[in-house]
C-alpha positions, 0 to 999 in steps of 0.5 A: 445889222438894225432895221429900220422901217420904211417911210410912210407914202403919205407925207402930212406936210406935202399934203397940208400944203396941198390943201393950201386954205383948207389945211388949217381944218385938218390934224394929219397923221400917217401911219406905215400901219395900223389895226384899223385907222377908223378903230383908232380913230375912235379911239382918239375921238373918246379921248377928245381929237378935234373935228378934221383929224385925218388918219391915214395907214399904208397897211391896215391888217385889220380893216373894218368894213359893212356888216363885220366885212374887212378891208384890207389894204396894202401899200401901194395897192390902196388908200385908206384913211379915216376922217373924224368930223363933228356936228351939234345936234341930235343923231336924226340929223346925220341920216344919210351922211353916208351916201353924202361922203359917197357924193364927195369921195365920187366928187374928188375923184372926177375931179382927179381924172377919173371917168365914170365913177358911180355910187351904190346905195348905201355906201360902195363906189363903183367904176365900170360895175366894179368895187373901186371902194367903201365907206363906212361912218361910225357914229357916236353921241358925245355932250355938244352933238355927235360925231362921226368917224368917216373909214374910206378905203379906194382900192389903186390897184387890183388885190391879187387873184385868190388872196381874198373871196369878194362880194363883189368883184373888185374894181381899180383906178389903174384899170383905166389910168396910166400914171396913178394920180399921185398919192398925195394929189388924189387924196388932198382932192378927195379931202377938199371935196370933203370938206364941201360935201360935209358943209353942205350936209351941216346946213341942210342935211342929204335933201341938199345933195341928193339930185346930184348923188341920184346921178351917180346912183348906178340902180337908178330906175332899174330892176333891182332886188335887196337881199338880207342876210343873202337872201332875197327880201323883197325886189322892185324898180330902184327910186332912189335914195329919199330926204334922209337917204333911205332906199325908196323901192317901187313894188307891187305894195306901192312905194317903200322905203328901206333902211339897210340891205344889200341892193343888186340887180336882179337876175335875168 
């Protein structure tokens, strides 16, 4: 008997209908499975894919996270997608973009009824202390400016225990919400907030979003340590993010700007 492929859990036509007047800003494709939505969308960007190209996958077999970590996704348990956005101007103009995207996702979740969403510099979405999702932004220079492929992964349900080793305990929407938000409605709301935030970012950079990001930042005004390669690099009082997205750390030497690293709370 010939086997048939199960339909993708995202229907582009239904998603477009939920986006309403914003639908024309997105070109939507849904796949049952791919290696990585961001990798595939980067290839399409090189072939001239337009801004607003959106690739959603039920399953990623080699999804990419920050610092080369993997982000695997499975149907029912996660929502993973990548969005292509184009900007005029040099790369410096995109400083703080991953933080802006995190804020947009937090707003989209809050507008979908998810309480207590927090942000961790530079690209984690937190819920009750666990990692709900992550963001990876790939930037490339093109003749007329810059392009960004924004990869986003969210846990709808917790992954099976012992299936994967996590640097941070995972969190999932199912821990707080029953029933879960309908998948199309959740994605449409996140895309709506993403478009609004990216428009503001284009006009004023991260500076115009910084206050709202700080309000969501769970490490704001707390003692933290900055890890580099797993070792403690420095520690101090976290003052949040600068207008270009750099982490501000109050240490014995003064206020230091940190451009990369993993922030974790100082142990007791």
